[in-house]
C-alpha positions as CSV (number, residue, x, y, z in Angstrom):
1,M,-41.2,33.6,-63.1
2,K,-43.7,34.4,-60.1
3,N,-42.5,37.0,-57.7
4,L,-44.0,35.2,-54.4
5,N,-44.9,37.1,-51.5
6,I,-42.5,36.0,-48.6
7,D,-44.4,34.2,-45.8
8,K,-42.0,34.9,-42.8
9,V,-43.7,32.4,-40.7
10,Q,-43.3,29.8,-43.3
11,V,-39.6,30.5,-43.7
12,A,-39.2,30.5,-39.7
13,Q,-40.9,26.8,-39.9
14,R,-38.8,25.3,-43.2
15,F,-35.5,26.7,-41.5
16,A,-36.4,25.4,-38.3
17,K,-37.1,22.1,-39.7
18,A,-34.0,21.8,-41.7
19,G,-31.5,22.9,-38.4
20,Q,-30.2,19.8,-37.9
21,S,-29.6,18.6,-41.6
22,Y,-28.6,22.6,-42.7
23,A,-25.4,22.3,-41.1
24,E,-24.2,18.9,-42.9
25,Q,-25.9,19.9,-46.5
26,A,-25.5,23.9,-46.7
27,I,-21.8,23.0,-48.4
28,V,-22.0,26.2,-50.9
29,Q,-23.5,28.5,-47.7
30,K,-20.3,27.5,-45.5
31,K,-17.8,28.2,-48.9
32,I,-19.6,31.5,-49.2
33,C,-19.0,32.4,-45.4
34,Q,-15.2,31.4,-45.9
35,H,-15.1,33.5,-48.9
36,L,-17.1,36.7,-47.0
37,I,-14.8,36.3,-43.7
38,A,-11.3,36.6,-46.5
39,L,-12.9,39.8,-47.8
40,M,-13.4,41.2,-44.3
41,Q,-10.2,40.5,-43.5
42,N,-8.9,42.1,-46.6
43,Y,-10.6,45.2,-46.1
44,L,-11.6,45.6,-42.6
45,E,-7.8,44.9,-41.2
46,Q,-6.1,47.0,-44.3
47,T,-7.8,50.2,-43.4
48,D,-7.9,49.9,-39.5
49,F,-4.5,51.4,-39.0
50,E,-4.9,52.2,-35.3
51,Q,-5.1,48.1,-35.0
52,A,-2.0,47.4,-37.2
53,D,0.0,45.9,-34.7
54,L,-2.8,43.6,-32.8
55,E,-3.2,40.2,-33.9
56,Q,-6.8,40.6,-34.4
57,T,-9.4,43.8,-35.5
58,T,-11.1,44.8,-32.7
59,F,-14.8,45.8,-32.5
60,E,-16.6,46.9,-29.4
61,R,-20.3,45.7,-30.9
62,G,-21.2,43.7,-33.7
63,F,-24.5,42.4,-35.3
64,E,-25.2,39.4,-37.4
65,I,-28.3,39.2,-39.4
66,G,-29.6,35.6,-40.0
67,C,-27.0,34.0,-38.1
68,G,-28.8,30.1,-38.7
69,S,-26.7,27.3,-37.3
70,G,-23.6,29.7,-36.6
71,N,-21.5,29.4,-40.0
72,L,-20.7,33.0,-40.3
73,T,-20.5,33.7,-36.3
74,Q,-18.0,30.8,-35.7
75,L,-15.7,32.4,-38.4
76,L,-16.4,36.1,-36.9
77,L,-15.4,35.0,-33.7
78,Q,-12.2,33.4,-34.7
79,N,-11.0,36.1,-36.9
80,F,-12.3,38.9,-35.2
81,K,-12.2,40.0,-31.8
82,I,-15.8,41.4,-30.9
83,K,-16.5,42.5,-27.7
84,N,-20.5,42.2,-27.9
85,L,-22.0,40.4,-30.7
86,I,-25.9,40.5,-31.1
87,L,-27.3,37.5,-33.1
88,N,-30.6,37.7,-35.2
89,D,-32.7,35.1,-36.4
90,L,-36.3,34.3,-36.9
91,Y,-36.9,31.6,-34.8
92,P,-35.4,30.6,-31.3
93,E,-34.8,27.5,-31.9
94,V,-31.8,28.2,-33.5
95,Q,-30.2,29.0,-30.3
96,Q,-29.6,25.2,-29.7
97,H,-26.7,25.3,-32.3
98,F,-24.6,27.6,-30.2
99,L,-24.8,25.5,-26.9
100,D,-22.3,22.9,-27.3
101,Q,-19.4,24.3,-29.3
102,K,-16.5,25.7,-27.2
103,I,-16.1,28.6,-29.1
104,Y,-19.5,29.7,-28.0
105,L,-19.1,28.8,-24.4
106,D,-16.3,30.9,-24.1
107,Q,-17.8,34.0,-25.1
108,K,-20.1,35.8,-22.5
109,K,-20.5,38.5,-25.0
110,L,-23.4,36.9,-27.3
111,E,-26.5,38.3,-27.1
112,W,-29.9,37.6,-28.7
113,L,-32.4,39.6,-30.9
114,I,-35.0,36.9,-32.0
115,G,-37.4,37.4,-34.6
116,D,-38.3,39.2,-38.3
117,I,-35.8,42.0,-38.5
118,E,-37.8,43.7,-40.9
119,Q,-40.2,43.9,-37.8
120,L,-37.3,44.8,-35.3
121,N,-35.5,47.8,-34.2
122,F,-31.8,47.3,-34.9
123,P,-29.3,47.3,-31.6
124,Q,-27.4,51.1,-32.1
125,N,-24.0,52.2,-31.9
126,L,-22.6,49.3,-34.2
127,D,-19.0,48.8,-35.7
128,V,-20.1,46.1,-37.7
129,I,-22.6,44.6,-39.3
130,A,-22.7,40.9,-41.0
131,S,-25.0,38.7,-43.1
132,S,-24.5,35.7,-45.1
133,S,-27.3,34.0,-47.1
134,A,-30.0,36.1,-45.4
135,L,-30.8,39.1,-47.3
136,Q,-32.3,37.8,-50.2
137,W,-35.4,37.5,-48.0
138,M,-35.9,40.9,-47.2
139,V,-39.6,42.3,-48.2
140,D,-37.9,45.8,-48.3
141,L,-34.1,45.7,-48.6
142,D,-33.9,49.6,-48.9
143,A,-35.7,49.6,-45.0
144,I,-32.9,46.9,-43.9
145,L,-30.0,49.3,-45.3
146,K,-31.2,52.4,-43.6
147,K,-31.8,50.7,-40.5
148,S,-28.0,49.7,-40.8
149,S,-26.8,52.8,-41.9
150,D,-28.7,54.6,-38.6
151,A,-27.1,52.0,-36.4
152,L,-23.7,51.6,-37.9
153,N,-21.2,54.3,-35.7
154,S,-19.1,56.4,-38.3
155,N,-17.2,54.5,-40.6
156,G,-18.9,51.4,-39.4
157,W,-18.8,48.4,-42.0
158,L,-21.8,46.6,-43.3
159,C,-20.5,43.1,-44.9
160,F,-22.7,40.7,-46.5
161,S,-23.5,37.7,-49.0
162,T,-26.7,37.4,-50.9
163,F,-27.7,36.1,-54.5
164,G,-28.1,37.2,-57.7
165,Q,-30.7,36.3,-60.4
166,Q,-29.0,33.1,-61.8
167,N,-29.8,31.7,-58.0
168,F,-31.5,28.4,-58.8
169,K,-32.1,29.3,-62.1
170,E,-33.1,25.5,-63.2
171,V,-35.6,25.3,-60.3
172,K,-37.3,28.4,-61.3
173,A,-37.1,27.4,-65.0
174,L,-39.3,24.2,-64.4
175,T,-41.7,25.2,-61.3
176,G,-42.0,29.2,-62.0
177,Q,-40.9,29.6,-57.9
178,G,-38.1,31.9,-56.6
179,L,-37.4,34.9,-54.9
180,D,-36.3,38.3,-56.8
181,Y,-33.1,39.1,-56.9
182,L,-31.2,41.9,-57.6
183,D,-28.1,42.3,-59.6
184,L,-25.1,44.2,-58.5
185,E,-26.0,47.8,-59.9
186,S,-29.4,47.7,-58.2
187,I,-27.8,46.7,-54.9
188,R,-24.9,49.1,-55.4
189,E,-27.3,52.1,-56.0
190,K,-29.3,51.1,-53.0
191,L,-26.5,51.3,-50.8
192,E,-25.1,54.7,-52.1
193,A,-28.5,55.9,-51.5
194,Q,-28.5,55.2,-47.7
195,G,-24.6,56.8,-47.5
196,F,-22.6,53.8,-47.9
197,D,-19.0,53.5,-49.8
198,V,-19.0,50.3,-51.6
199,L,-15.3,49.1,-51.3
200,H,-16.4,45.8,-52.8
201,L,-19.1,44.3,-54.8
202,S,-18.7,41.0,-56.5
203,E,-20.4,37.6,-57.7
204,S,-19.7,34.3,-58.7
205,I,-21.5,31.3,-60.0
206,E,-21.2,28.0,-57.4
207,T,-22.5,24.6,-59.4
208,L,-23.6,21.5,-57.4
209,S,-24.1,18.3,-59.1
210,F,-26.8,15.2,-58.5
211,D,-27.4,11.7,-59.5
212,H,-30.6,12.3,-59.9
213,P,-33.3,15.5,-59.8
214,K,-34.9,14.2,-56.5
215,Q,-31.8,14.5,-54.7
216,V,-31.8,18.3,-56.1
217,L,-34.9,18.5,-54.0
218,Q,-33.8,16.7,-51.1
219,H,-31.1,19.3,-51.0
220,L,-33.3,22.3,-51.3
221,K,-35.4,20.8,-48.3
222,A,-32.4,20.2,-46.3
223,T,-31.1,23.5,-46.4
224,G,-34.6,25.4,-45.8
225,V,-34.7,26.8,-49.3
226,T,-38.4,25.4,-50.0
227,A,-39.7,27.9,-48.0
228,T,-39.8,29.8,-51.4
229,A,-42.3,27.4,-52.5
230,T,-45.3,28.6,-50.5
231,Q,-47.6,28.1,-52.8
232,H,-46.2,25.0,-54.5
233,R,-47.7,21.4,-53.8
234,W,-46.0,18.1,-55.0
235,T,-48.2,15.9,-56.6
236,K,-46.9,12.2,-57.9
237,Q,-47.4,13.2,-61.2
238,S,-46.0,16.9,-61.0
239,L,-42.9,15.3,-59.5
240,Q,-42.5,12.5,-62.2
241,Q,-42.4,15.8,-64.6
242,F,-40.0,17.7,-62.9
243,Y,-37.7,14.9,-63.0
244,S,-38.3,14.4,-66.5
245,D,-38.0,17.9,-67.3
246,Y,-34.9,18.3,-65.4
247,Q,-33.2,16.1,-67.6
248,Q,-32.0,19.5,-69.7
249,F,-29.8,20.2,-66.9
250,S,-28.0,17.2,-67.1
251,N,-24.3,16.5,-67.7
252,R,-21.8,14.1,-68.0
253,D,-19.2,13.7,-65.4
254,E,-15.4,12.7,-66.0
255,R,-16.8,9.1,-65.2
256,G,-19.4,9.1,-67.8
257,Q,-21.8,9.4,-65.2
258,I,-24.8,11.5,-65.6
259,T,-25.4,14.3,-63.2
260,Y,-27.9,17.0,-62.6
261,S,-26.8,20.4,-61.9
262,L,-28.2,23.3,-59.4
263,T,-26.9,26.5,-59.6
264,Y,-26.0,29.4,-56.8
265,H,-25.0,32.8,-57.4
266,P,-23.5,34.7,-54.6
267,I,-23.4,38.0,-54.4
268,Y,-20.4,39.6,-52.1
269,C,-20.4,43.4,-50.3
270,I,-18.2,45.1,-48.3
271,A,-19.5,48.5,-47.5
272,R,-18.8,51.2,-45.1
273,R,-20.9,54.0,-43.7
274,K,-19.8,57.2,-44.6
275,P,-18.7,59.6,-41.8
């Protein structure tokens, strides 16, 4: 597999272009956000004894890396009381997703930090950093984890989802294109090296089914994921070859219809900065 250098400008352009379709197409990403929030509720509320009598766990200051169209943001605001929430993404157009929903209009506490998070200074004195389906884009994850550790208060939380090595394995097998994903142990080692206690680290496999390989590519394009293929140019011939080769990933559903699978491999982490 070709491990591509990530072009952040191209990533921003692809996600900006997919902005409207992402909200509709990102079925797995929404499910991942919901599971991450459930884990956060389990671990963060369980250990916050001072807040035990309150309806919601309260944080003075939170930071979300790669907020996208706001799937995780919305759940964070619904399930936790965050007095000041700073949102990051690559491109300013992302802010349009946060204009017309009542949950955001009620929140005067939202701030923006637009740009490549690897090139920006983190906000400081944070109680919680959250991220869903974004950290796989980082060129230097160690540096991000160090900046996270430095920015968090003592006992502050780092809660994220990313993707593992089986992610989009079908497309990688046929095109040689894709990100360089980490396994669980590598993630654990990197977190511990930056002074985190890893309270939870797990993985799962989610499979989507499509009626035709063309729909696989349409789905990837609609969720901005084609940003990985910075050097891949489709021709009529290569597309037909891709459709033909994708037959090896076909199955029959309960109705006997042929479907084509696409694998997602989410990883979930709840970590806490050591005192």
